[in-house]
TITOR-838741 format. One record per residue: chain; residue number from 1; residue in one letter; y, z, x of N, C-alpha, C in turn. Coordinates in steps of 0.05 Angstrom, whole numbers. Layout:
TITOR-838741
SITE ketor vexmi marvo   n.c2   n.c3   n.c1  ca.c2  ca.c3  ca.c1   c.c2   c.c3   c.c1
SITE     A   NUM     A      Y      Z      X      Y      Z      X      Y      Z      X
...
***
This chain:
TITOR-838741
SITE ketor vexmi marvo   n.c2   n.c3   n.c1  ca.c2  ca.c3  ca.c1   c.c2   c.c3   c.c1
SITE     A     1     M    -23     -1     15      3     -1     -3     30     -3     12
SITE     A     2     S     49    -15      6     66    -16     28     89      3     24
SITE     A     3     T     98     15     40    116     32     38    151     21     41
SITE     A     4     D    163     33     27    192     22     34    203     41     56
SITE     A     5     I    228     28     70    232     38     95    255     61     89
SITE     A     6     A    253     73     72    275     93     64    263    119     83
SITE     A     7     Q    287    132     97    286    152    112    278    178     94
SITE     A     8     A    267    196    112    264    223    100    286    232     93
SITE     A     9     P    289    254     76    314    263     58    328    281     86
SITE     A    10     S    350    288     83    362    301    102    360    334     99
SITE     A    11     A    354    345    121    348    371    122    373    386    115
SITE     A    12     T    400    381    109    422    395    106    428    376     79
SITE     A    13     K    439    392     60    448    380     37    483    399     30
SITE     A    14     S    498    379     19    523    393     12    517    407    -14
SITE     A    15     P    521    434    -12    519    452    -29    535    443    -63
SITE     A    16     S    550    420    -56    562    406    -82    546    384    -93
SITE     A    17     A    521    380    -78    504    357    -89    478    365    -92
SITE     A    18     P    475    377   -119    446    383   -125    433    359   -131
SITE     A    19     H    404    367   -130    385    346   -139    387    331   -161
SITE     A    20     Q    391    299   -164    395    289   -193    370    290   -204
SITE     A    21     P    368    304   -224    342    303   -237    339    279   -258
SITE     A    22     S    322    277   -273    317    252   -287    306    270   -313
SITE     A    23     V    318    285   -326    308    301   -346    316    286   -377
SITE     A    24     T    306    293   -397    316    281   -419    332    304   -438
SITE     A    25     Q    332    329   -432    344    347   -445    363    358   -425
SITE     A    26     P    392    371   -439    415    373   -423    408    404   -410
SITE     A    27     P    420    413   -390    418    438   -379    423    460   -400
SITE     A    28     P    412    482   -398    413    504   -416    449    519   -410
SITE     A    29     T    468    501   -414    494    512   -414    512    497   -434
SITE     A    30     S    530    504   -441    553    497   -456    574    480   -442
SITE     A    31     T    569    482   -416    593    468   -400    581    438   -393
SITE     A    32     P    594    423   -397    589    391   -393    585    390   -362
SITE     A    33     A    568    373   -351    565    372   -323    584    349   -314
SITE     A    34     P    595    349   -294    615    330   -283    603    307   -279
SITE     A    35     A    617    283   -278    606    257   -273    594    261   -244
SITE     A    36     G    569    242   -247    556    242   -218    537    271   -213
SITE     A    37     A    541    291   -226    530    318   -224    493    312   -234
SITE     A    38     A    481    327   -221    452    325   -229    454    343   -260
SITE     A    39     S    436    339   -278    435    353   -303    421    376   -304
SITE     A    40     A    407    380   -281    380    403   -283    381    409   -249
SITE     A    41     T    373    427   -238    365    431   -211    344    426   -208
SITE     A    42     R    333    425   -183    305    415   -176    286    433   -191
SITE     A    43     P    283    459   -187    266    477   -195    261    478   -225
SITE     A    44     Q    282    470   -244    285    465   -270    266    443   -280
SITE     A    45     R    271    417   -263    255    393   -265    224    400   -261
SITE     A    46     E    219    411   -235    194    414   -224    178    427   -250
SITE     A    47     A    187    450   -260    180    463   -280    169    453   -302
SITE     A    48     K    179    427   -312    176    411   -332    155    398   -328
SITE     A    49     R    149    389   -302    134    362   -292    100    375   -294
SITE     A    50     R     87    352   -305     61    354   -310     40    340   -289
SITE     A    51     V     41    352   -264     37    344   -238     11    342   -243
SITE     A    52     G     -2    360   -255    -32    363   -255    -48    343   -273
SITE     A    53     S    -31    323   -285    -44    303   -297    -51    279   -279
SITE     A    54     A    -37    282   -254    -42    256   -235    -65    268   -217
SITE     A    55     T    -87    252   -220   -109    256   -210   -116    237   -190
SITE     A    56     A   -108    208   -192   -112    185   -170    -89    189   -150
SITE     A    57     Y   -101    174   -125    -86    177   -102    -60    162   -103
SITE     A    58     W    -58    140   -121    -33    123   -122    -19    140   -136
SITE     A    59     Q    -23    155   -163     -3    172   -175      8    190   -160
SITE     A    60     H     -8    209   -141      9    228   -122     27    212   -104
SITE     A    61     L     21    193    -96     36    175    -81     64    164    -92
SITE     A    62     V     62    156   -114     85    152   -131    106    168   -138
SITE     A    63     L     90    196   -141    104    221   -152    126    229   -128
SITE     A    64     S    104    229    -99    125    236    -73    146    214    -65
SITE     A    65     R    140    194    -72    161    169    -64    184    173    -90
SITE     A    66     V    176    185   -112    196    187   -128    220    208   -120
SITE     A    67     A    204    231   -111    224    250    -97    239    246    -81
SITE     A    68     Y    229    224    -58    241    214    -39    266    204    -47
SITE     A    69     A    263    185    -68    285    170    -81    304    188    -90
SITE     A    70     E    299    210   -111    314    230   -115    330    236   -101
SITE     A    71     D    323    248    -72    340    258    -54    363    232    -46
SITE     A    72     E    360    211    -38    374    190    -36    396    188    -61
SITE     A    73     L    383    190    -81    402    188   -106    423    210   -110
SITE     A    74     A    413    237   -102    428    256   -100    453    252    -83
SITE     A    75     D    444    240    -56    465    238    -35    484    220    -45
SITE     A    76     A    474    198    -58    494    175    -64    517    187    -83
SITE     A    77     L    504    202   -107    516    212   -125    536    234   -111
SITE     A    78     A    536    242    -95    555    271    -81    586    254    -74
SITE     A    79     V    576    228    -65    598    215    -54    614    192    -77
SITE     A    80     A    599    192    -95    606    167   -115    634    174   -134
SITE     A    81     D    645    154   -137    662    163   -160    651    156   -191
SITE     A    82     G    667    157   -209    660    150   -239    641    127   -240
SITE     A    83     P    658    101   -235    647     76   -245    613     77   -225
SITE     A    84     T    616     86   -200    590     84   -184    570    101   -198
SITE     A    85     A    580    128   -205    559    143   -219    541    136   -240
SITE     A    86     A    564    118   -253    550    102   -278    526     87   -274
SITE     A    87     K    536     70   -250    513     49   -242    492     62   -230
SITE     A    88     L    491     86   -218    467     97   -208    451    111   -227
SITE     A    89     Q    457    112   -255    445    123   -272    419    103   -281
SITE     A    90     R    425     74   -273    402     63   -277    376     64   -254
SITE     A    91     V    387     80   -232    366     84   -215    347    105   -227
SITE     A    92     R    370    127   -233    355    148   -247    333    137   -272
SITE     A    93     H    342    124   -283    320    110   -313    296    103   -300
SITE     A    94     L    300     83   -277    276     76   -262    262     96   -255
SITE     A    95     L    275    110   -240    254    139   -227    237    152   -252
SITE     A    96     D    252    154   -277    241    168   -299    217    152   -305
SITE     A    97     V    224    126   -309    199    105   -322    178    107   -299
SITE     A    98     A    182    106   -272    160    108   -249    147    136   -256
SITE     A    99     Y    160    156   -251    150    186   -262    133    184   -290
SITE     A   100     R    135    178   -310    122    181   -334    103    161   -332
SITE     A   101     A    104    135   -318     76    121   -312     57    131   -301
SITE     A   102     A     65    143   -274     48    158   -261     32    183   -268
SITE     A   103     T     44    193   -286     28    214   -302     10    210   -324
SITE     A   104     T      8    181   -325     -4    175   -355    -35    172   -342
SITE     A   105     A    -55    187   -356    -84    188   -353    -96    163   -347
SITE     A   106     P   -100    157   -322   -116    129   -311   -141    118   -326
SITE     A   107     W   -150    143   -341   -181    136   -350   -174    123   -380
SITE     A   108     R   -156    116   -387   -152    108   -410   -163     81   -413
SITE     A   109     P   -178     73   -431   -190     43   -427   -167     20   -425
SITE     A   110     R   -149     26   -439   -132      2   -437   -117      7   -414
SITE     A   111     V   -110     29   -403    -93     35   -381   -106     30   -360
SITE     A   112     W   -134     36   -360   -152     26   -333   -159     -5   -331
SITE     A   113     L   -159    -16   -353   -171    -42   -355   -148    -65   -346
SITE     A   114     T   -122    -55   -357    -97    -74   -345    -82    -66   -323
SITE     A   115     G    -88    -41   -322    -67    -29   -296    -47    -26   -299
SITE     A   116     S    -35    -25   -331    -12    -23   -338     10      4   -328
SITE     A   117     A     -6     28   -321      4     48   -314     18     41   -284
SITE     A   118     A     -4     37   -267      4     29   -240     27     14   -237
SITE     A   119     N     20    -16   -252     41    -36   -247     74    -23   -255
SITE     A   120     Q     69    -11   -281     97     -1   -288    105     19   -273
SITE     A   121     A     92     35   -262     99     55   -238    111     46   -211
SITE     A   122     F     99     23   -203    108     11   -175    130     -9   -179
SITE     A   123     T    129    -18   -202    154    -39   -211    173    -21   -212
SITE     A   124     A    173      0   -225    201     15   -229    210     28   -201
SITE     A   125     L    190     35   -189    194     51   -163    212     33   -143
SITE     A   126     H    197     10   -144    208    -13   -128    237    -22   -138
SITE     A   127     A    237    -29   -156    272    -34   -163    291    -11   -161
SITE     A   128     A    284     14   -163    299     38   -154    303     33   -123
SITE     A   129     R    285     33   -106    286     29    -81    308      7    -65
SITE     A   130     V    302    -14    -86    322    -42    -79    349    -35    -89
SITE     A   131     L    351    -25   -111    384     -8   -118    393      5   -104
SITE     A   132     L    379     21    -93    393     45    -74    398     32    -47
SITE     A   133     V    393     10    -40    401     -4    -13    433     -2    -13
SITE     A   134     A    445     -9    -38    474    -15    -34    487     11    -27
SITE     A   135     Y    471     36    -28    484     65    -25    479     73      4
SITE     A   136     V    463     55     19    455     68     46    475     69     66
SITE     A   137     P    480     95     80    500     96     97    501     75    118
SITE     A   138     E    526     68    128    521     47    149    506     54    174
SITE     A   139     S    511     80    183    495     87    203    465     86    207
SITE     A   140     A    454     85    180    424     82    178    419     50    173
SITE     A   141     L    435     36    167    427      9    163    411     -5    185
SITE     A   142     D    422     -4    208    402    -19    230    379     -9    232
SITE     A   143     G    369     18    232    343     28    234    321     18    212
SITE     A   144     R    336     22    183    319     21    162    320    -13    164
SITE     A   145     A    336    -33    167    331    -58    167    313    -68    186
SITE     A   146     R    310    -57    210    292    -62    230    260    -56    218
SITE     A   147     S    260    -36    204    233    -21    198    227    -44    172
SITE     A   148     A    245    -52    158    235    -70    130    232   -100    142
SITE     A   149     V    235   -108    167    234   -133    177    204   -129    189
SITE     A   150     V    197   -104    200    169   -103    212    151   -105    188
SITE     A   151     Q    153    -88    169    135    -87    145    135   -111    129
SITE     A   152     L    155   -129    129    151   -149    118    137   -174    127
SITE     A   153     K    134   -171    152    115   -188    170     86   -181    167
SITE     A   154     G     84   -154    157     46   -148    152     44   -159    114
SITE     A   155     A     67   -165    104     57   -174     76     60   -202     70
SITE     A   156     M     74   -221     89     77   -246     82     71   -260    108
SITE     A   157     P     57   -285    106     51   -302    127     75   -309    148
SITE     A   158     A     72   -322    170     90   -323    189    102   -348    186
SITE     A   159     G     97   -368    170    103   -389    164    122   -395    133
SITE     A   160     D    122   -367    119    138   -365     92    168   -367     99
SITE     A   161     A    176   -387     87    208   -391     84    226   -363     80
SITE     A   162     C    217   -350     62    231   -325     55    235   -302     81
SITE     A   163     R    209   -304     92    204   -287    115    220   -298    139
SITE     A   164     R    221   -322    144    236   -329    169    267   -332    163
SITE     A   165     A    273   -332    135    300   -330    127    315   -300    135
SITE     A   166     V    294   -280    132    300   -253    135    303   -245    163
SITE     A   167     E    284   -255    181    283   -255    211    303   -266    222
SITE     A   168     D    317   -297    208    341   -304    223    364   -287    218
SITE     A   169     E    366   -282    193    389   -262    192    393   -238    209
SITE     A   170     Y    364   -228    205    367   -197    223    377   -203    251
SITE     A   171     R    371   -228    260    381   -234    288    402   -236    289
SITE     A   172     L    418   -253    272    447   -254    268    465   -230    266
SITE     A   173     S    452   -211    251    463   -184    243    466   -164    273
SITE     A   174     Q    447   -171    286    448   -156    312    475   -162    332
SITE     A   175     T    484   -185    324    504   -197    347    533   -197    328
SITE     A   176     A    531   -188    301    554   -191    288    565   -161    290
SITE     A   177     A    589   -160    284    612   -134    288    627   -130    266
SITE     A   178     G    630    -99    256    648    -99    236    632    -96    212
SITE     A   179     S    651   -108    195    641   -103    166    623   -134    161
SITE     A   180     V    624   -152    174    606   -172    173    578   -168    183
SITE     A   181     G    577   -152    200    544   -140    214    538   -123    188
SITE     A   182     V    554   -101    184    543    -87    159    531   -101    134
SITE     A   183     A    550   -124    130    541   -137    100    514   -147    109
SITE     A   184     R    512   -156    133    485   -174    141    466   -163    141
SITE     A   185     R    465   -133    151    441   -112    156    435   -107    129
SITE     A   186     R    454   -100    112    449    -93     82    438   -115     65
SITE     A   187     W    440   -143     68    427   -160     60    397   -164     68
SITE     A   188     V    396   -155     95    371   -166    106    350   -137     97
SITE     A   189     L    360   -113     95    341    -91     82    341    -99     56
SITE     A   190     R    358   -113     37    352   -117      8    330   -136      8
SITE     A   191     A    341   -162     21    323   -184     18    290   -173     27
SITE     A   192     A    289   -159     50    262   -156     57    248   -134     41
SITE     A   193     L    260   -116     32    248   -102     15    233   -113    -15
SITE     A   194     E    255   -131    -24    251   -148    -52    231   -166    -43
SITE     A   195     W    226   -179    -26    206   -195    -23    182   -184    -15
SITE     A   196     R    178   -165      2    157   -155      5    145   -146    -10
SITE     A   197     Y    161   -129    -35    152   -120    -61    136   -142    -77
SITE     A   198     A    151   -164    -77    140   -188    -93    114   -196    -83
SITE     A   199     A    117   -196    -53     87   -210    -44     62   -192    -49
SITE     A   200     V     70   -165    -47     47   -140    -40     36   -136    -79
SITE     A   201     D     57   -140    -97     49   -142   -123     41   -162   -131
SITE     A   202     A     39   -191   -118     22   -212   -126     -4   -208   -116
SITE     A   203     Q    -12   -197    -95    -33   -191    -84    -48   -172   -103
SITE     A   204     Y    -34   -154   -110    -47   -135   -127    -53   -144   -151
SITE     A   205     A    -41   -163   -165    -47   -177   -192    -71   -194   -190
SITE     A   206     R    -79   -205   -160   -100   -220   -160   -127   -205   -156
SITE     A   207     L   -124   -185   -142   -140   -166   -138   -155   -148   -171
SITE     A   208     R   -132   -144   -192   -136   -132   -215   -156   -150   -227
SITE     A   209     S   -143   -177   -228   -155   -199   -243   -187   -203   -232
SITE     A   210     F   -191   -202   -210   -221   -205   -194   -235   -177   -209
SITE     A   211     R   -229   -156   -199   -242   -136   -212   -244   -140   -244
SITE     A   212     N   -232   -143   -258   -229   -146   -287   -251   -169   -292
SITE     A   213     V   -256   -190   -275   -273   -209   -281   -301   -199   -272
SITE     A   214     L   -303   -184   -251   -334   -171   -247   -342   -153   -267
SITE     A   215     Y   -325   -133   -279   -332   -118   -299   -339   -131   -324
SITE     A   216     A   -326   -155   -326   -335   -176   -356   -354   -187   -347
SITE     A   217     T   -364   -196   -331   -391   -208   -317   -411   -190   -324
SITE     A   218     S   -411   -168   -311   -433   -145   -312   -439   -137   -341
SITE     A   219     A   -417   -135   -356   -423   -131   -383   -436   -154   -402
SITE     A   220     M   -431   -179   -390   -444   -201   -406   -472   -197   -393
SITE     A   221     L   -477   -194   -373   -507   -191   -362   -523   -171   -367
SITE     A   222     W   -512   -149   -378   -527   -128   -389   -532   -137   -417
SITE     A   223     V   -516   -146   -435   -522   -157   -457   -542   -178   -462
SITE     A   224     L   -544   -198   -441   -562   -213   -435   -589   -202   -428
SITE     A   225     A   -590   -184   -406   -614   -171   -402   -627   -156   -418
SITE     A   226     G   -606   -141   -438   -623   -126   -464   -634   -144   -481
SITE     A   227     A   -623   -171   -484   -628   -185   -505   -659   -196   -496
SITE     A   228     L   -659   -207   -476   -689   -212   -461   -709   -191   -466
SITE     A   229     A   -701   -169   -465   -721   -143   -463   -731   -142   -492
SITE     A   230     A   -714   -141   -510   -717   -139   -538   -738   -163   -544
SITE     A   231     M   -731   -187   -535   -747   -209   -537   -774   -206   -523
SITE     A   232     G   -778   -195   -504   -808   -193   -495   -819   -171   -512
SITE     A   233     A   -798   -148   -522   -817   -130   -535   -823   -137   -566
SITE     A   234     H   -810   -158   -574   -817   -165   -606   -841   -193   -606
SITE     A   235     W   -832   -205   -582   -849   -230   -580   -862   -233   -548
SITE     A   236     P   -884   -217   -541   -890   -223   -511   -896   -245   -507
SITE     A   237     A   -904   -265   -525   -916   -288   -512   -889   -305   -504
SITE     A   238     S   -869   -305   -513   -845   -315   -508   -835   -311   -480
SITE     A   239     L   -841   -287   -465   -835   -280   -435   -868   -274   -423
SITE     A   240     P   -878   -296   -418   -904   -281   -403   -903   -272   -376
SITE     A   241     M   -913   -249   -370   -910   -236   -350   -934   -237   -340
SITE     A   242     C   -961   -244   -345   -985   -239   -339   -993   -263   -323
SITE     A   243     F  -1010   -259   -299  -1021   -278   -288  -1051   -281   -290
SITE     A   244     G  -1059   -295   -306  -1090   -293   -308  -1100   -268   -326
SITE     A   245     S  -1116   -254   -314  -1122   -224   -331  -1104   -207   -320
SITE     A   246     V  -1087   -212   -302  -1071   -188   -287  -1044   -182   -298
SITE     A   247     C  -1034   -162   -311  -1011   -160   -322   -992   -135   -311
SITE     A   248     P   -968   -135   -316   -954   -116   -298   -960    -85   -304
SITE     A   249     T   -969    -85   -333   -970    -52   -343  -1001    -53   -354
SITE     A   250     G  -1017    -68   -346  -1047    -68   -349  -1057    -86   -346
SITE     A   251     A  -1088    -93   -363  -1107   -116   -370  -1101   -134   -384
SITE     A   252     T  -1080   -123   -406  -1072   -149   -423  -1039   -144   -429
SITE     A   253     G  -1023   -163   -436   -993   -164   -445   -990   -142   -463
SITE     A   254     S   -968   -134   -456   -954   -117   -470   -930   -118   -472
SITE     A   255     F   -915   -105   -496   -892   -105   -502   -873    -93   -482
SITE     A   256     R   -882    -77   -468   -872    -69   -443   -863    -84   -422
SITE     A   257     D   -878   -104   -421   -883   -111   -394   -844   -127   -386
SITE     A   258     A   -836   -140   -403   -811   -148   -395   -789   -127   -391
SITE     A   259     F   -786   -108   -408   -777    -84   -398   -782    -72   -368
SITE     A   260     V   -806    -67   -361   -813    -58   -341   -801    -69   -314
SITE     A   261     I   -807    -96   -315   -800   -114   -293   -767   -111   -291
SITE     A   262     E   -755   -113   -313   -723   -114   -315   -715    -80   -300
SITE     A   263     V   -732    -66   -308   -724    -40   -293   -726    -39   -261
SITE     A   264     L   -749    -50   -254   -756    -50   -231   -737    -79   -212
SITE     A   265     G   -731    -90   -224   -708   -108   -217   -682    -96   -213
SITE     A   266     A   -672    -82   -229   -649    -74   -232   -652    -50   -210
SITE     A   267     T   -670    -38   -203   -674    -20   -183   -676    -34   -151
SITE     A   268     G   -680    -55   -150   -671    -75   -130   -648    -83   -128
SITE     A   269     G   -632    -86   -145   -607    -98   -145   -586    -73   -136
SITE     A   270     M   -593    -47   -146   -578    -21   -140   -585    -20   -106
SITE     A   271     L   -611    -20    -97   -612    -19    -70   -600    -41    -53
SITE     A   272     A   -590    -66    -68   -575    -83    -50   -548    -78    -53
SITE     A   273     A   -536    -67    -71   -511    -56    -83   -506    -35    -50
SITE     A   274     V   -525    -17    -52   -516      6    -34   -518     -7      1
SITE     A   275     F   -534    -30      6   -529    -39     30   -504    -51     32
SITE     A   276     A   -497    -70     12   -479    -89     11   -449    -73     13
SITE     A   277     V   -446    -52     -5   -421    -36     -7   -411    -18     18
SITE     A   278     R   -436    -12     35   -432      1     64   -411    -15     78
SITE     A   279     K   -416    -43     77   -408    -61     94   -374    -64     88
SITE     A   280     L   -368    -61     60   -338    -59     57   -321    -39     64
SITE     A   281     Q   -299    -48     74   -278    -29     84   -272     -8     62
SITE     A   282     G   -267     17     66   -252     31     46   -224     23     41
SITE     A   283     T   -214     31     14   -183     25      7   -177     42     -8
SITE     A   284     I   -153     51    -14   -137     64    -32   -123     53    -55
SITE     A   285     V   -129     33    -57   -115     15    -78   -122     23   -105
SITE     A   286     P   -108     15   -127   -118     29   -149   -136     18   -167
SITE     A   287     Y   -153     -8   -156   -167    -21   -166   -195    -18   -153
SITE     A   288     D   -215     -8   -165   -242      5   -152   -260    -29   -152
SITE     A   289     V   -249    -47   -130   -267    -71   -132   -294    -64   -116
SITE     A   290     P   -297    -48    -96   -326    -42    -85   -345    -32   -111
SITE     A   291     L   -337    -15   -128   -352     -7   -147   -356    -30   -169
SITE     A   292     A   -341    -47   -176   -344    -69   -190   -362    -85   -183
SITE     A   293     L   -362    -92   -155   -380   -109   -140   -407    -95   -143
SITE     A   294     A   -413    -70   -136   -439    -55   -137   -455    -61   -169
SITE     A   295     M   -430    -57   -186   -446    -55   -216   -447    -81   -223
SITE     A   296     L   -445   -104   -211   -451   -134   -219   -483   -133   -209
SITE     A   297     K   -489   -126   -187   -520   -127   -174   -545   -115   -192
SITE     A   298     V   -532    -93   -209   -555    -86   -221   -564   -100   -241
SITE     A   299     P   -548   -110   -264   -558   -128   -283   -570   -155   -275
SITE     A   300     L   -555   -162   -252   -563   -191   -240   -589   -187   -230
SITE     A   301     G   -597   -160   -215   -623   -156   -205   -642   -160   -223
SITE     A   302     A   -640   -142   -253   -658   -144   -275   -665   -170   -279
SITE     A   303     L   -643   -186   -285   -651   -221   -298   -660   -230   -277
SITE     A   304     S   -654   -229   -250   -675   -238   -225   -697   -239   -223
SITE     A   305     A   -709   -214   -228   -735   -206   -229   -745   -220   -250
SITE     A   306     L   -737   -219   -275   -745   -232   -296   -749   -259   -295
SITE     A   307     L   -728   -270   -292   -733   -302   -286   -747   -311   -262
SITE     A   308     G   -742   -296   -241   -760   -302   -220   -790   -303   -227
SITE     A   309     L   -798   -286   -238   -831   -283   -245   -834   -302   -264
SITE     A   310     L   -819   -308   -284   -820   -331   -299   -821   -357   -288
SITE     A   311     L   -812   -364   -265   -812   -391   -253   -839   -390   -233
SITE     A   312     I   -845   -366   -224   -870   -361   -208   -891   -370   -230
SITE     A   313     H   -893   -351   -253   -917   -359   -272   -913   -394   -283
SITE     A   314     G   -890   -401   -283   -890   -432   -290   -902   -451   -268
SITE     A   315     Q   -907   -440   -242   -911   -456   -220   -892   -471   -209
SITE     A   316     I   -860   -462   -210   -839   -480   -202   -835   -473   -170
SITE     A   317     V   -844   -446   -165   -843   -442   -136   -864   -450   -119
SITE     A   318     P   -863   -468    -97   -885   -478    -86   -899   -449    -71
SITE     A   319     G   -925   -452    -73   -941   -437    -53   -943   -408    -69
SITE     A   320     L   -932   -402    -96   -931   -378   -110   -940   -393   -137
SITE     A   321     S   -969   -383   -144   -976   -395   -170   -989   -368   -185
SITE     A   322     N  -1005   -353   -171  -1020   -326   -182  -1017   -307   -163
SITE     A   323     L  -1012   -287   -181  -1006   -256   -169  -1032   -242   -177
SITE     A   324     D  -1047   -225   -153  -1075   -219   -156  -1082   -193   -169
SITE     A   325     T  -1055   -171   -166  -1050   -151   -181  -1032   -138   -193
SITE     A   326     S  -1031   -117   -210  -1002   -109   -221   -988   -103   -200
SITE     A   327     G   -994    -85   -177   -980    -78   -156   -964   -108   -144
SITE     A   328     Q   -972   -128   -142   -958   -146   -129   -939   -161   -151
SITE     A   329     I   -944   -158   -173   -923   -165   -197   -903   -145   -195
SITE     A   330     L   -906   -122   -195   -887    -99   -188   -870    -99   -169
SITE     A   331     A   -882   -110   -140   -873   -109   -120   -849   -133   -115
SITE     A   332     Y   -862   -161   -130   -843   -176   -134   -820   -180   -151
SITE     A   333     A   -825   -162   -168   -795   -156   -186   -780   -144   -169
SITE     A   334     V   -785   -122   -154   -770   -104   -134   -754   -126   -120
SITE     A   335     L   -765   -143   -104   -758   -163    -85   -741   -180    -98
SITE     A   336     L   -751   -186   -119   -729   -215   -132   -706   -200   -144
SITE     A   337     G   -699   -177   -149   -682   -162   -152   -664   -157   -125
SITE     A   338     V   -677   -145   -108   -663   -144    -81   -647   -174    -74
SITE     A   339     G   -666   -198    -81   -660   -226    -70   -634   -233    -81
SITE     A   340     Q   -623   -221   -112   -600   -233   -117   -573   -229   -101
SITE     A   341     Q   -577   -210    -77   -558   -215    -55   -552   -236    -45
SITE     A   342     A   -574   -262    -42   -565   -282    -32   -541   -298    -47
SITE     A   343     F   -538   -298    -74   -519   -305    -92   -493   -282    -88
SITE     A   344     T   -498   -256    -97   -477   -246    -94   -460   -235    -69
SITE     A   345     G   -472   -245    -45   -466   -241    -27   -434   -262    -20
SITE     A   346     M   -437   -279    -35   -417   -295    -29   -385   -285    -50
SITE     A   347     I   -395   -267    -72   -376   -254    -83   -366   -229    -64
SITE     A   348     D   -386   -219    -51   -377   -194    -40   -350   -201    -20
SITE     A   349     R   -358   -225     -6   -341   -235     19   -315   -241      1
SITE     A   350     R   -316   -252    -15   -293   -258    -35   -273   -229    -43
SITE     A   351     G   -290   -214    -46   -275   -182    -53   -264   -173    -30
SITE     A   352     Q   -278   -178     -7   -271   -166     15   -243   -181     27
SITE     A   353     Q   -248   -209     19   -220   -224     31   -194   -217     17
SITE     A   354     L   -195   -208    -11   -175   -198    -21   -167   -173    -17
SITE     A   355     L   -186   -157     -5   -179   -129      4   -160   -130     29
SITE     A   356     E   -172   -146     48   -162   -153     74   -134   -163     73
SITE     A   357     K   -129   -176     49    -99   -188     50    -83   -164     42
SITE     A   358     I    -88   -144     29    -67   -122     16    -60   -104     46
SITE     A   359     P    -36   -106     56    -28    -94     73    -37    -66     87
SITE     A   360     S    -49    -61    102    -59    -35    108    -43    -16    129
SITE     A   361     K    -46      8    124    -32     27    143    -35     20    172
SITE     A   362     G    -57     12    177    -64      3    213    -53    -21    218
SITE     A   363     S    -41    -37    196    -29    -65    206     -4    -61    214
SITE     A   364     Q     13    -39    214     43    -35    232     43    -15    248
SITE     A   365     P     62    -19    262     65     -5    287     76     28    279
SITE     A   366     A     67     40    300     78     69    285    103     72    284
SITE     A   367     G    108     89    265    138     96    258    147     79    241
SITE     A   368     T    135     60    231    148     40    207    141     56    178
SITE     A   369     G    124     71    178    114     82    154     86     62    142
SITE     A   370     D     79     75    118     57     57    107     65     31     96
SITE     A   371     A     48     20     97     51    -12     85     38    -15     66
SITE     A   372     Q     19      6     51      2     -4     25     26     -5      1
SITE     A   373     R     19    -13    -14     35    -21    -39     45      5    -58
SITE     A   374     G     26     18    -53     30     52    -65     51     65    -50
SITE     A   375     D     65     63    -36     82     75    -22    111     55    -31
SITE     A   376     G    123     73    -44    143     59    -57    168     52    -31
***
C-alpha cells in the first residue's frame, strides 16, 4: 500500500491550535467556536470513536493516517483566515468519510464483495491528503516533493508520460528560486500524490475484480459438482465408476460412488492448494487473493477426479482402460484431484503477477515511507 509523503506531526503545538476533530455534534458549551478552531478536543473525539470495530489491517492503517492528517489540518487551521478555514472544512469532511468507511464491518457480504468500504476510505483519505498540499509550509516542500517523486517511481512505469512530467518538473524546481521554486515544488508534490494514488487505485481495482471472478467461478464449480453427485446418486448408471467387477465402494455399483470420488478429488485439490499457496508472497492488501486461489482448487479437484475417471472408463486415455482394485480407483481420484494444478497453475501465476504490481514497502528506499495503497 502506498503512503503519502506527509511528515510526522510536530512534537510542539501552539496552545491556540487544538486538534481539528470531525465530530457531528457541537461541543458541550454555549460559546460558539471561533472560525478555524476545532469543535472538540482530541480526547473528546477519541472517546466517541468505535475503533474496536476495525479488525482488518487496512482499517487500522486508514485510522492512523486519518490521525496524521488531522494534525496537519489543525496546523493549517491555526494560521488560516476565515475564507481559508472554510475551504479546509472540505478536508475535514473527507477525513470524516474515511473514518466512517474504515469502521464499517468488512465482513458484511456486500461490503466484502465489492470492497466499497476500502475504496471509500482510501479515496476520501487520498483526496484529503492532496488538498492539504496547498497548506504545506514552504520549508517542508522540498523534502516532501522528493519523497513523493521516489514513491511515484514505485507505482508507475518508467516510460509513463505523467511520471516523466513530474520528474522533469522536479529537476527544474531544484534550480528555481523564490516564489517560482515554491510554486514548482508544490505542483510536483500535488501531481505526484494525485497520479500515484490514481495508479495504485487502478491496480487495486483489477486485483479486486480478479478476486471476485475467482470466488464466482468457485461457487459455480461447487454447484456443478453437487449436481453431478446428485445425478450419480439417483442414476448411478449415468456416471459409471466401476471397472468390470471393481467399483469404488464395493463389488457392485452404488449411489455413493460419485460422491466418494468427488470427496477424494476435493481432498487432492486441497493438497494442491496447500503447496501452491506456499509459493505466493504474503500480502497486506484488503483483498484475499491467495485464499480465493486456494478455494478454486477444491471444487475443481472434485470435478477433475470424477470426469478423469469417466475418461479412463471410456478408454479415452491411452494405456489406461481398467483399474484392478477399489484402492486403485480411489488413489486415481486423489491423483486426479491434485492434477488440476496443471490448469490452475496458470491462474496462480496471474494472481501473483497482480500482487507483484502492487507497490510494496520493500520497493522503496528507507526513509520514504510505505508505498502500499493503504498508507494514505
